[in-house]
All heavy atoms as an XYZ file, in Angstrom:
889
protein
N      36.706     88.372     -1.397
C      37.914     88.081     -2.145
C      37.617     88.158     -3.640
O      36.461     88.139     -4.060
C      38.446     86.676     -1.809
O      37.515     85.705     -2.290
C      38.707     86.507     -0.338
N      38.676     88.211     -4.403
C      38.540     88.271     -5.858
C      37.826     87.029     -6.383
O      36.955     87.113     -7.245
C      39.923     88.413     -6.500
C      39.962     88.553     -8.010
C      39.207     89.796     -8.462
C      41.407     88.615     -8.486
N      38.158     85.899     -5.812
C      37.528     84.640     -6.247
C      36.019     84.679     -6.031
O      35.247     84.267     -6.898
C      38.146     83.487     -5.477
C      37.545     82.165     -5.834
C      38.131     81.061     -5.012
N      38.256     79.908     -5.855
C      38.987     78.883     -5.617
N      39.727     78.840     -4.545
N      39.022     77.862     -6.422
N      35.593     85.157     -4.876
C      34.166     85.231     -4.582
C      33.450     86.203     -5.519
O      32.312     85.961     -5.921
C      33.936     85.656     -3.128
C      34.437     84.613     -2.141
O      34.513     83.424     -2.508
O      34.773     84.991     -0.998
N      34.125     87.302     -5.849
C      33.516     88.301     -6.733
C      33.370     87.774     -8.158
O      32.413     88.108     -8.857
C      34.349     89.578     -6.729
N      34.300     86.937     -8.597
C      34.289     86.471     -9.982
C      33.504     85.181    -10.189
O      33.103     84.868    -11.305
C      35.717     86.265    -10.470
C      36.604     87.502    -10.488
C      37.983     87.151    -11.016
C      35.977     88.615    -11.307
N      33.257     84.434     -9.122
C      32.607     83.127     -9.247
C      31.256     83.192     -9.974
O      31.002     82.386    -10.874
C      32.449     82.476     -7.879
C      31.940     81.063     -7.982
C      31.969     80.349     -6.669
C      31.501     78.925     -6.878
N      31.641     78.124     -5.703
N      30.353     84.149     -9.643
C      29.071     84.176    -10.365
C      29.244     84.426    -11.865
O      28.507     83.874    -12.684
C      28.294     85.324     -9.724
C      29.036     85.715     -8.503
C      30.407     85.142     -8.592
N      30.236     85.222    -12.224
C      30.476     85.509    -13.641
C      30.898     84.245    -14.384
O      30.442     83.983    -15.487
C      31.556     86.583    -13.801
C      31.151     87.906    -13.261
N      30.311     88.771    -13.939
C      31.447     88.524    -12.097
C      30.125     89.855    -13.219
N      30.804     89.725    -12.094
N      31.778     83.476    -13.762
C      32.258     82.272    -14.425
C      31.223     81.158    -14.414
O      31.185     80.332    -15.325
C      33.595     81.824    -13.841
C      34.708     82.677    -14.391
C      35.256     83.705    -13.644
C      35.178     82.493    -15.687
C      36.254     84.515    -14.166
C      36.166     83.292    -16.214
C      36.704     84.298    -15.452
O      37.686     85.098    -15.975
N      30.362     81.123    -13.409
C      29.268     80.151    -13.395
C      28.316     80.448    -14.544
O      27.913     79.545    -15.282
C      28.520     80.204    -12.044
O      29.446     79.917    -10.999
C      27.382     79.207    -12.014
N      27.975     81.727    -14.713
C      27.110     82.132    -15.820
C      27.782     81.835    -17.161
O      27.158     81.337    -18.091
C      26.788     83.625    -15.707
C      25.847     84.128    -16.769
C      25.534     85.604    -16.615
O      25.836     86.179    -15.543
O      25.013     86.179    -17.574
N      29.079     82.107    -17.265
C      29.824     81.845    -18.503
C      29.788     80.371    -18.845
O      29.603     79.982    -19.988
C      31.261     82.322    -18.325
C      32.271     81.861    -19.345
C      32.325     82.681    -20.608
N      32.318     84.086    -20.382
C      33.376     84.832    -20.045
N      34.552     84.282    -19.914
N      33.246     86.123    -19.860
N      29.978     79.521    -17.853
C      29.961     78.077    -18.078
C      28.617     77.641    -18.656
O      28.558     76.872    -19.619
C      30.261     77.337    -16.770
C      30.314     75.821    -16.845
C      31.449     75.366    -17.758
C      30.515     75.250    -15.455
N      27.530     78.154    -18.085
C      26.198     77.811    -18.574
C      25.987     78.302    -19.999
O      25.420     77.587    -20.832
C      25.122     78.387    -17.653
C      25.131     77.729    -16.297
O      25.543     76.573    -16.156
N      24.688     78.448    -15.275
N      26.449     79.516    -20.307
C      26.299     80.053    -21.661
C      27.110     79.244    -22.662
O      26.656     78.978    -23.775
C      26.730     81.515    -21.698
C      25.793     82.436    -20.959
C      26.382     83.827    -20.751
O      27.580     84.021    -20.837
N      25.519     84.782    -20.466
N      28.317     78.850    -22.279
C      29.163     78.078    -23.190
C      28.563     76.694    -23.453
O      28.610     76.196    -24.576
C      30.579     77.935    -22.624
C      31.393     79.197    -22.673
S      31.670     79.733    -24.366
C      31.146     81.426    -24.262
N      27.985     76.093    -22.427
C      27.323     74.793    -22.627
C      26.160     74.935    -23.609
O      25.968     74.092    -24.482
C      26.827     74.241    -21.297
C      27.918     73.644    -20.470
C      27.372     72.930    -19.256
N      28.478     72.434    -18.459
C      28.519     72.476    -17.147
N      27.516     72.975    -16.464
N      29.564     71.998    -16.492
N      25.385     76.013    -23.427
C      24.256     76.259    -24.315
C      24.752     76.470    -25.753
O      24.181     75.928    -26.700
C      23.472     77.484    -23.842
C      22.123     77.643    -24.515
C      21.410     78.923    -24.125
C      21.033     78.981    -22.670
N      20.250     80.202    -22.339
N      25.823     77.244    -25.918
C      26.380     77.468    -27.259
C      26.882     76.168    -27.879
O      26.694     75.932    -29.076
C      27.538     78.462    -27.194
C      27.213     79.919    -27.455
C      28.473     80.764    -27.346
C      26.557     80.123    -28.794
N      27.515     75.319    -27.086
C      27.997     74.037    -27.600
C      26.841     73.179    -28.098
O      26.908     72.580    -29.173
C      28.781     73.289    -26.521
C      30.133     73.879    -26.241
C      30.834     73.188    -25.072
O      30.248     72.389    -24.348
N      32.103     73.513    -24.886
N      25.760     73.123    -27.310
C      24.599     72.342    -27.715
C      23.994     72.876    -29.002
O      23.642     72.118    -29.911
C      23.550     72.344    -26.599
C      23.964     71.568    -25.376
C      23.036     71.809    -24.182
O      21.969     72.444    -24.358
O      23.385     71.367    -23.079
N      23.874     74.211    -29.091
C      23.307     74.820    -30.290
C      24.215     74.625    -31.502
O      23.740     74.398    -32.614
C      23.040     76.312    -30.049
C      21.896     76.618    -29.085
C      21.897     78.085    -28.693
C      20.560     76.211    -29.691
N      25.519     74.702    -31.302
C      26.459     74.498    -32.410
C      26.359     73.065    -32.934
O      26.377     72.835    -34.140
C      27.886     74.803    -31.962
N      26.231     72.121    -32.015
C      26.096     70.721    -32.445
C      24.791     70.512    -33.210
O      24.760     69.859    -34.248
C      26.126     69.785    -31.237
C      27.490     69.594    -30.663
C      27.476     68.552    -29.533
N      28.764     68.492    -28.900
C      29.006     68.898    -27.666
N      28.045     69.377    -26.911
N      30.218     68.823    -27.167
N      23.699     71.105    -32.693
C      22.380     70.881    -33.288
C      22.210     71.615    -34.618
O      21.692     71.045    -35.576
C      21.300     71.323    -32.300
N      22.642     72.868    -34.675
C      22.349     73.680    -35.853
C      23.487     73.760    -36.866
O      23.249     73.962    -38.047
C      21.974     75.104    -35.426
C      20.709     75.155    -34.652
N      19.466     75.086    -35.247
C      20.479     75.244    -33.319
C      18.531     75.138    -34.322
N      19.119     75.231    -33.139
N      24.703     73.631    -36.416
C      25.836     73.801    -37.317
C      26.594     72.506    -37.562
O      27.547     72.479    -38.317
C      26.806     74.856    -36.743
C      26.193     76.220    -36.447
C      27.231     77.112    -35.785
C      25.668     76.860    -37.719
N      26.173     71.445    -36.869
C      26.863     70.152    -36.975
C      28.357     70.307    -36.699
O      29.210     69.763    -37.389
C      26.656     69.540    -38.372
C      25.229     69.460    -38.817
C      24.460     68.401    -38.075
C      23.079     68.201    -38.662
N      22.012     68.785    -37.935
N      28.660     71.138    -35.675
C      30.049     71.409    -35.331
C      30.315     71.077    -33.875
O      29.433     71.211    -33.039
C      30.364     72.904    -35.520
C      30.287     73.385    -36.933
S      30.494     75.169    -37.022
C      32.177     75.336    -36.469
N      31.535     70.717    -33.596
C      31.985     70.556    -32.221
C      32.911     71.720    -31.898
O      33.812     72.033    -32.677
C      32.740     69.237    -32.047
C      31.914     67.974    -32.206
C      32.808     66.741    -32.120
C      30.839     67.902    -31.144
N      32.720     72.396    -30.763
C      33.609     73.506    -30.406
C      35.029     73.019    -30.135
O      35.249     71.862    -29.792
C      32.992     74.066    -29.128
C      31.687     73.398    -28.960
C      31.660     72.180    -29.832
N      35.972     73.926    -30.296
C      37.381     73.622    -30.018
C      37.546     73.332    -28.530
O      36.928     73.976    -27.687
C      38.226     74.833    -30.401
C      39.688     74.604    -30.189
C      40.483     75.742    -30.795
N      41.880     75.519    -30.561
C      42.607     76.232    -29.722
N      42.074     77.228    -29.074
N      43.881     75.971    -29.558
N      38.390     72.389    -28.226
C      38.620     72.005    -26.844
C      39.329     73.128    -26.095
O      40.393     73.593    -26.505
C      39.466     70.733    -26.805
C      39.542     70.129    -25.435
O      38.870     70.636    -24.516
O      40.263     69.143    -25.275
N      38.746     73.589    -25.011
C      39.297     74.711    -24.248
C      40.533     74.323    -23.448
O      41.267     75.185    -22.980
C      38.230     75.272    -23.303
N      40.798     73.035    -23.305
C      41.959     72.608    -22.524
C      43.267     73.124    -23.099
O      44.208     73.405    -22.373
C      42.024     71.082    -22.426
C      40.956     70.522    -21.502
O      40.399     71.316    -20.711
O      40.689     69.323    -21.571
N      43.327     73.260    -24.410
C      44.547     73.759    -25.050
C      44.828     75.188    -24.579
O      45.938     75.518    -24.163
C      44.410     73.711    -26.588
C      45.598     74.387    -27.256
C      44.264     72.281    -27.062
N      43.794     76.036    -24.623
C      43.966     77.414    -24.186
C      44.240     77.480    -22.687
O      45.039     78.285    -22.232
C      42.732     78.237    -24.542
C      42.581     78.413    -26.034
C      41.251     79.024    -26.410
O      40.524     79.463    -25.519
O      40.962     79.045    -27.618
N      43.572     76.632    -21.923
C      43.767     76.629    -20.479
C      45.205     76.244    -20.131
O      45.835     76.857    -19.286
C      42.782     75.655    -19.825
C      42.769     75.738    -18.313
C      41.684     74.814    -17.761
N      42.226     74.045    -16.684
C      42.795     72.857    -16.774
N      42.879     72.241    -17.911
N      43.274     72.252    -15.725
N      45.736     75.246    -20.806
C      47.121     74.827    -20.565
C      48.099     75.949    -20.893
O      49.052     76.192    -20.156
C      47.462     73.587    -21.383
C      46.748     72.340    -20.884
O      46.230     72.375    -19.745
O      46.705     71.351    -21.633
N      47.860     76.641    -22.015
C      48.710     77.779    -22.375
C      48.651     78.855    -21.304
O      49.667     79.423    -20.913
C      48.279     78.386    -23.716
C      48.569     77.483    -24.889
O      49.356     76.519    -24.717
O      48.014     77.737    -25.970
N      47.434     79.129    -20.835
C      47.251     80.156    -19.813
C      47.969     79.759    -18.520
O      48.655     80.588    -17.922
C      45.761     80.381    -19.548
C      45.498     81.365    -18.450
C      45.633     82.720    -18.676
C      45.128     80.935    -17.184
C      45.403     83.640    -17.662
C      44.897     81.839    -16.176
C      45.034     83.194    -16.414
N      47.832     78.518    -18.094
C      48.465     78.081    -16.846
C      49.985     78.123    -16.944
O      50.671     78.490    -15.988
C      47.995     76.673    -16.472
C      46.533     76.568    -16.047
C      46.136     75.112    -15.839
C      46.269     77.382    -14.795
N      50.526     77.759    -18.105
C      51.970     77.827    -18.290
C      52.438     79.276    -18.192
O      53.400     79.581    -17.488
C      52.354     77.238    -19.652
C      53.822     77.343    -19.921
C      54.798     76.489    -19.493
C      54.490     78.387    -20.640
N      56.030     76.935    -19.913
C      55.868     78.097    -20.618
C      54.054     79.525    -21.302
C      56.807     78.907    -21.237
C      54.984     80.335    -21.924
C      56.349     80.019    -21.883
N      51.735     80.168    -18.890
C      52.098     81.582    -18.855
C      51.968     82.138    -17.438
O      52.839     82.863    -16.953
C      51.213     82.377    -19.817
C      51.430     83.877    -19.841
C      52.843     84.212    -20.292
C      50.412     84.531    -20.762
N      50.896     81.799    -16.765
C      50.663     82.292    -15.405
C      51.778     81.832    -14.461
O      52.272     82.603    -13.645
C      49.301     81.837    -14.918
C      49.010     82.250    -13.517
C      48.781     81.437    -12.456
C      48.943     83.579    -13.007
N      48.567     82.174    -11.328
C      48.664     83.488    -11.641
C      49.094     84.830    -13.578
C      48.534     84.610    -10.831
C      48.958     85.949    -12.772
C      48.686     85.834    -11.423
N      52.205     80.594    -14.574
C      53.269     80.110    -13.685
C      54.565     80.870    -13.938
O      55.312     81.162    -13.009
C      53.475     78.612    -13.847
O      54.014     78.321    -15.114
N      54.840     81.207    -15.196
C      56.036     81.998    -15.518
C      55.926     83.413    -14.958
O      56.879     83.941    -14.391
C      56.236     82.086    -17.035
C      56.548     80.791    -17.675
C      57.936     80.372    -17.324
N      58.241     79.131    -18.009
C      59.370     78.528    -17.916
N      60.319     79.017    -17.177
N      59.582     77.414    -18.558
N      54.776     84.027    -15.122
C      54.586     85.406    -14.660
C      54.683     85.516    -13.143
O      55.241     86.482    -12.623
C      53.226     85.942    -15.127
C      53.120     86.266    -16.599
C      51.682     86.614    -16.950
C      54.040     87.402    -16.974
N      54.140     84.542    -12.441
C      54.163     84.606    -10.975
C      55.582     84.657    -10.438
O      55.834     85.272     -9.412
C      53.424     83.413    -10.374
C      51.946     83.561    -10.425
C      51.192     82.601     -9.535
C      51.682     81.211     -9.507
N      50.831     80.278     -8.793
N      56.492     84.020    -11.144
C      57.863     84.004    -10.649
C      58.555     85.365    -10.800
O      59.536     85.634    -10.129
C      58.672     82.929    -11.365
O      58.774     83.225    -12.733
N      58.012     86.241    -11.651
C      58.635     87.552    -11.880
C      57.949     88.698    -11.157
O      58.507     89.784    -11.031
C      58.625     87.907    -13.372
C      59.451     86.976    -14.198
C      58.856     86.149    -15.134
C      60.829     86.917    -14.038
C      59.616     85.286    -15.904
C      61.593     86.051    -14.802
C      60.987     85.238    -15.730
N      56.730     88.499    -10.716
C      55.919     89.611    -10.222
C      55.601     89.437     -8.749
O      55.269     88.349     -8.312
C      54.607     89.687    -11.034
C      53.713     90.791    -10.532
C      54.922     89.897    -12.502
N      55.664     90.541     -8.018
C      55.337     90.506     -6.598
C      53.848     90.601     -6.344
O      53.340     90.020     -5.402
N      53.105     91.344     -7.169
C      51.676     91.549     -6.952
C      50.885     90.624     -7.876
O      50.520     90.991     -8.987
C      51.314     93.020     -7.209
C      49.860     93.309     -6.900
O      49.086     92.407     -6.601
N      49.495     94.567     -6.991
N      50.612     89.413     -7.383
C      49.922     88.412     -8.188
C      48.532     88.862     -8.623
O      48.108     88.574     -9.729
C      49.790     87.098     -7.411
C      51.121     86.422     -7.201
O      52.110     86.847     -7.822
O      51.165     85.466     -6.415
N      47.810     89.567     -7.750
C      46.431     89.920     -8.097
C      46.352     90.841     -9.292
O      45.482     90.684    -10.124
C      45.667     90.592     -6.993
O      46.145     90.441     -5.778
N      47.240     91.814     -9.379
C      47.181     92.743    -10.510
C      47.522     92.037    -11.816
O      46.896     92.282    -12.841
C      48.117     93.941    -10.301
C      47.894     95.052    -11.299
C      46.450     95.549    -11.317
O      45.867     95.831    -10.279
N      45.851     95.619    -12.485
N      48.473     91.129    -11.786
C      48.801     90.359    -12.985
C      47.608     89.501    -13.381
O      47.244     89.427    -14.557
C      50.054     89.482    -12.763
C      50.283     88.550    -13.931
C      51.265     90.352    -12.534
N      46.976     88.866    -12.398
C      45.809     88.042    -12.678
C      44.700     88.881    -13.298
O      44.101     88.486    -14.297
C      45.316     87.365    -11.400
C      44.023     86.561    -11.540
C      44.200     85.427    -12.542
C      43.586     86.027    -10.192
N      44.420     90.037    -12.734
C      43.364     90.901    -13.264
C      43.682     91.297    -14.703
O      42.811     91.254    -15.577
C      43.157     92.130    -12.359
C      42.478     91.690    -11.054
C      42.332     93.203    -13.058
C      42.430     92.750     -9.981
N      44.923     91.677    -14.969
C      45.298     92.051    -16.336
C      45.151     90.876    -17.300
O      44.694     91.052    -18.436
C      46.723     92.593    -16.374
C      46.828     93.953    -15.741
O      45.844     94.673    -15.611
N      48.027     94.316    -15.325
N      45.511     89.679    -16.848
C      45.359     88.503    -17.699
C      43.888     88.190    -17.943
O      43.501     87.805    -19.047
C      46.070     87.295    -17.089
C      47.567     87.372    -17.170
C      48.076     87.442    -18.600
O      47.577     86.707    -19.476
O      48.972     88.254    -18.858
N      43.063     88.340    -16.912
C      41.630     88.100    -17.081
C      41.016     89.119    -18.040
O      40.150     88.771    -18.853
C      40.918     88.137    -15.729
C      41.233     86.972    -14.795
C      40.624     87.212    -13.421
C      40.767     85.655    -15.374
N      41.449     90.369    -17.954
C      40.969     91.393    -18.890
C      41.361     91.044    -20.322
O      40.563     91.193    -21.253
C      41.518     92.775    -18.514
C      40.892     93.412    -17.276
C      41.709     94.611    -16.826
C      39.448     93.805    -17.542
N      42.567     90.566    -20.511
C      43.018     90.159    -21.844
C      42.200     88.978    -22.346
O      41.820     88.905    -23.514
C      44.510     89.808    -21.811
C      45.060     89.305    -23.123
C      45.026     90.324    -24.246
O      44.839     91.531    -23.994
O      45.183     89.909    -25.403
N      41.909     88.048    -21.469
C      41.095     86.885    -21.827
C      39.710     87.333    -22.291
O      39.190     86.825    -23.288
C      40.980     85.960    -20.616
C      40.132     84.740    -20.828
C      40.051     83.899    -19.573
O      41.009     83.779    -18.826
N      38.911     83.333    -19.320
N      39.117     88.285    -21.585
C      37.801     88.796    -21.978
C      37.873     89.506    -23.326
O      36.978     89.384    -24.154
C      37.249     89.747    -20.914
C      36.927     89.064    -19.601
C      36.025     87.858    -19.771
O      34.872     88.019    -20.205
O      36.483     86.731    -19.475
N      38.948     90.246    -23.560
C      39.115     90.944    -24.824
C      39.169     89.946    -25.984
O      38.504     90.120    -27.011
C      40.383     91.792    -24.810
C      40.563     92.648    -26.060
C      41.948     93.246    -26.147
N      42.996     92.260    -26.383
C      43.229     91.645    -27.545
N      42.475     91.894    -28.581
N      44.205     90.777    -27.667
N      39.911     88.869    -25.801
C      40.031     87.846    -26.840
C      38.680     87.166    -27.082
O      38.280     86.936    -28.228
C      41.124     86.813    -26.463
C      41.099     85.614    -27.379
C      42.486     87.474    -26.468
N      37.974     86.870    -26.010
C      36.661     86.236    -26.150
C      35.683     87.165    -26.863
O      34.945     86.743    -27.757
C      36.121     85.827    -24.781
C      34.772     85.121    -24.771
C      34.786     83.897    -25.683
C      34.396     84.728    -23.358
N      35.689     88.450    -26.507
C      34.790     89.403    -27.163
C      35.132     89.538    -28.647
O      34.235     89.687    -29.486
C      34.839     90.751    -26.465
C      34.155     90.741    -25.110
S      34.221     92.317    -24.276
C      32.998     93.220    -25.208
N      36.403     89.479    -28.976
C      36.822     89.541    -30.372
C      36.277     88.334    -31.148
O      35.780     88.462    -32.265
C      38.348     89.572    -30.421
C      38.937     90.197    -31.625
C      40.443     90.378    -31.423
O      41.103     89.613    -30.714
N      40.984     91.390    -32.054
N      36.363     87.158    -30.540
C      35.845     85.948    -31.184
C      34.327     86.021    -31.346
O      33.787     85.653    -32.396
C      36.231     84.716    -30.361
N      33.636     86.522    -30.314
C      32.183     86.658    -30.404
C      31.792     87.661    -31.483
O      30.831     87.451    -32.224
C      31.606     87.071    -29.050
C      31.702     86.026    -27.935
C      31.335     86.635    -26.597
C      30.843     84.810    -28.238
N      32.550     88.742    -31.598
C      32.275     89.743    -32.634
C      32.444     89.137    -34.024
O      31.678     89.448    -34.943
C      33.216     90.940    -32.494
O      32.943     91.622    -31.307
N      33.433     88.288    -34.186
C      33.643     87.628    -35.469
C      32.446     86.752    -35.831
O      32.062     86.663    -36.999
C      34.940     86.786    -35.439
O      36.030     87.655    -35.132
C      35.189     86.089    -36.755
N      31.846     86.120    -34.834
C      30.654     85.306    -35.096
C      29.552     86.130    -35.735
O      28.832     85.652    -36.611
C      30.119     84.704    -33.792
C      30.788     83.458    -33.271
C      30.190     83.066    -31.932
C      30.659     82.319    -34.257
N      29.412     87.388    -35.310
C      28.341     88.231    -35.820
C      28.555     88.644    -37.276
O      27.660     89.198    -37.899
C      28.161     89.479    -34.951
C      27.452     89.201    -33.664
C      28.072     89.474    -32.459
C      26.176     88.676    -33.646
C      27.422     89.223    -31.260
C      25.517     88.414    -32.457
C      26.137     88.695    -31.260
N      29.741     88.381    -37.832
C      29.976     88.698    -39.243
C      29.511     87.562    -40.151
O      29.651     87.656    -41.364
C      31.466     88.996    -39.518
O      32.228     87.813    -39.274
C      31.967     90.135    -38.640
N      28.985     86.490    -39.566
C      28.490     85.340    -40.325
C      27.012     85.153    -40.047
O      26.523     85.512    -38.970
C      29.238     84.066    -39.916
C      30.712     84.156    -40.137
N      31.284     84.009    -41.378
C      31.736     84.396    -39.286
C      32.589     84.151    -41.289
N      32.894     84.381    -40.018
N      26.292     84.585    -40.992
C      24.876     84.289    -40.725
C      24.781     83.175    -39.681
O      25.400     82.124    -39.845
C      24.333     83.835    -42.085
C      25.529     83.423    -42.867
C      26.702     84.188    -42.326
N      24.066     83.448    -38.619
C      23.911     82.469    -37.539
C      22.467     81.990    -37.490
O      21.544     82.771    -37.733
C      24.262     83.100    -36.189
C      25.696     83.577    -35.999
C      25.827     84.358    -34.700
C      26.646     82.398    -36.011
N      22.253     80.729    -37.140
C      20.874     80.271    -36.920
C      20.229     81.090    -35.800
O      20.895     81.516    -34.859
C      21.039     78.811    -36.500
C      22.375     78.406    -37.052
C      23.218     79.640    -37.004
N      18.942     81.330    -35.925
C      18.216     82.180    -34.980
C      18.426     81.812    -33.510
O      18.598     82.700    -32.678
C      16.721     82.207    -35.305
C      16.439     82.971    -36.592
O      17.285     83.803    -36.999
O      15.380     82.732    -37.202
N      18.438     80.538    -33.128
C      18.600     80.228    -31.694
C      19.994     80.563    -31.145
O      20.161     80.752    -29.950
C      18.360     78.724    -31.604
C      17.696     78.333    -32.874
C      18.112     79.334    -33.905
N      20.995     80.653    -32.015
C      22.369     80.872    -31.543
C      22.640     82.342    -31.241
O      23.321     82.669    -30.264
C      23.381     80.321    -32.568
C      23.287     78.796    -32.597
C      24.797     80.757    -32.236
C      24.210     78.131    -33.577
N      22.103     83.234    -32.046
C      22.437     84.652    -31.905
C      22.159     85.226    -30.515
O      23.015     85.908    -29.950
C      21.721     85.474    -32.978
C      22.285     86.854    -33.095
C      21.876     87.551    -34.373
O      21.755     86.877    -35.415
O      21.695     88.762    -34.313
N      21.002     84.959    -29.883
C      20.779     85.511    -28.540
C      21.774     84.992    -27.501
O      22.158     85.710    -26.584
C      19.354     85.094    -28.173
C      18.760     84.481    -29.370
C      19.836     84.262    -30.389
N      22.223     83.749    -27.652
C      23.182     83.188    -26.699
C      24.533     83.874    -26.864
O      25.212     84.180    -25.880
C      23.298     81.652    -26.866
C      24.315     81.081    -25.907
C      21.941     80.995    -26.659
N      24.914     84.150    -28.105
C      26.168     84.863    -28.348
C      26.084     86.265    -27.740
O      27.039     86.745    -27.124
C      26.485     84.920    -29.863
C      27.688     85.804    -30.137
C      26.718     83.517    -30.413
N      24.929     86.915    -27.881
C      24.743     88.235    -27.279
C      24.830     88.175    -25.750
O      25.423     89.045    -25.125
C      23.406     88.837    -27.712
C      23.399     89.273    -29.162
C      22.039     89.759    -29.639
O      21.089     89.823    -28.823
O      21.926     90.065    -30.834
N      24.261     87.118    -25.154
C      24.356     86.936    -23.702
C      25.816     86.780    -23.271
O      26.230     87.325    -22.248
C      23.578     85.702    -23.251
C      22.083     85.840    -23.265
C      21.397     84.520    -22.928
O      22.029     83.646    -22.294
O      20.225     84.360    -23.307
N      26.574     86.021    -24.047
C      27.995     85.834    -23.737
C      28.736     87.169    -23.791
O      29.570     87.460    -22.934
C      28.633     84.843    -24.709
S      28.087     83.143    -24.504
N      28.427     87.974    -24.796
C      29.063     89.285    -24.935
C      28.718     90.167    -23.729
O      29.592     90.830    -23.171
C      28.607     89.948    -26.240
C      29.295     91.243    -26.549
S      30.993     91.057    -27.102
C      30.748     90.837    -28.841
N      27.462     90.157    -23.317
C      27.062     90.936    -22.136
C      27.750     90.410    -20.881
O      28.136     91.188    -20.006
C      25.538     90.896    -21.969
C      24.807     91.674    -23.034
C      23.300     91.453    -22.983
O      22.792     90.695    -22.152
N      22.588     92.114    -23.879
N      27.919     89.095    -20.795
C      28.632     88.515    -19.654
C      30.080     88.988    -19.604
O      30.615     89.271    -18.530
N      30.709     89.096    -20.763
C      32.089     89.619    -20.830
C      32.130     91.051    -20.297
O      33.011     91.406    -19.512
C      32.602     89.601    -22.269
S      32.964     87.972    -22.928
N      31.180     91.857    -20.725
C      31.139     93.261    -20.275
C      30.948     93.340    -18.762
O      31.572     94.151    -18.090
C      30.016     94.023    -20.993
C      30.219     94.204    -22.472
C      31.394     95.081    -22.847
N      31.353     96.334    -22.149
C      32.417     96.983    -21.662
N      33.613     96.499    -21.826
N      32.299     98.122    -21.034
N      30.071     92.494    -18.215
C      29.844     92.494    -16.768
C      31.114     92.116    -16.018
O      31.455     92.727    -15.009
C      28.704     91.537    -16.395
C      27.340     92.107    -16.685
C      26.148     91.192    -16.473
C      26.249     90.057    -15.540
N      25.032     89.241    -15.451
N      31.816     91.117    -16.523
C      33.048     90.691    -15.865
C      34.115     91.776    -15.951
O      34.820     92.036    -14.976
C      33.563     89.388    -16.481
C      34.840     88.820    -15.869
C      34.693     88.621    -14.361
C      35.212     87.511    -16.531
N      34.217     92.453    -17.075
C      35.180     93.541    -17.215
C      34.875     94.650    -16.211
O      35.775     95.168    -15.546
C      35.198     94.077    -18.663
C      35.875     93.049    -19.572
C      35.893     95.427    -18.755
C      35.738     93.336    -21.056
N      33.593     94.985    -16.069
C      33.231     96.005    -15.067
C      33.624     95.558    -13.666
O      34.124     96.339    -12.868
C      31.724     96.300    -15.135
C      31.342     97.199    -16.289
C      29.908     97.719    -16.170
N      28.912     96.672    -16.305
C      28.447     96.207    -17.455
N      28.887     96.685    -18.593
N      27.532     95.257    -17.482
N      33.424     94.280    -13.363
C      33.790     93.739    -12.048
C      35.317     93.814    -11.838
O      35.777     94.154    -10.758
C      33.314     92.297    -11.924
C      33.559     91.668    -10.587
C      32.703     92.244     -9.478
O      31.528     92.567     -9.717
O      33.230     92.367     -8.353
N      36.059     93.486    -12.871
C      37.520     93.508    -12.748
C      38.058     94.924    -12.550
O      39.083     95.110    -11.890
C      38.169     92.873    -13.990
C      37.972     91.365    -14.120
C      38.407     90.898    -15.496
C      38.731     90.624    -13.027
N      37.381     95.909    -13.090
C      37.820     97.296    -12.913
C      37.351     97.908    -11.590
O      37.832     98.951    -11.194
C      37.358     98.176    -14.077
C      38.304     98.161    -15.242
C      37.960     97.515    -16.425
C      39.556     98.766    -15.152
C      38.843     97.487    -17.486
C      40.438     98.734    -16.215
C      40.074     98.113    -17.382
O      40.938     98.084    -18.440
N      36.414     97.250    -10.926
C      35.915     97.845     -9.655
C      36.732     97.405     -8.467
O      37.601     96.623     -8.516
C      34.454     97.480     -9.445
O      34.298     96.088     -9.315
C-alpha cells in the first residue's frame, strides 16, 4: 500500500528533523517553528479536497509532492546563510530524503 511504501521515508524524516531541532537549539539558540500549524492547515485542506475528488490517492500524492517541494525550497534557503558545520550535513540529508520520497511518489 501507499502507506507502507512511504512509512520508511517519514520515519527517516522524523529522525532528521529531530536532529536538526537539537542542532538548532545548540548552535543557533533557536527553537524551530511548531509544525502543528502547518499540519492543521494541511488537514483542513485535505478534508475539503476529499469531498470534491473521487480518486483520493492521486490527490494525496499531488499534495505530498507539493509538500516536498515546499520543504526543499526551505532547505535551499538555509544554504544561502552561513550554517554551523554540524548543521549543514543534516540539511543535506534532509534534501536527499526529499528526493528519495519524490522518486517513491512517482513510482
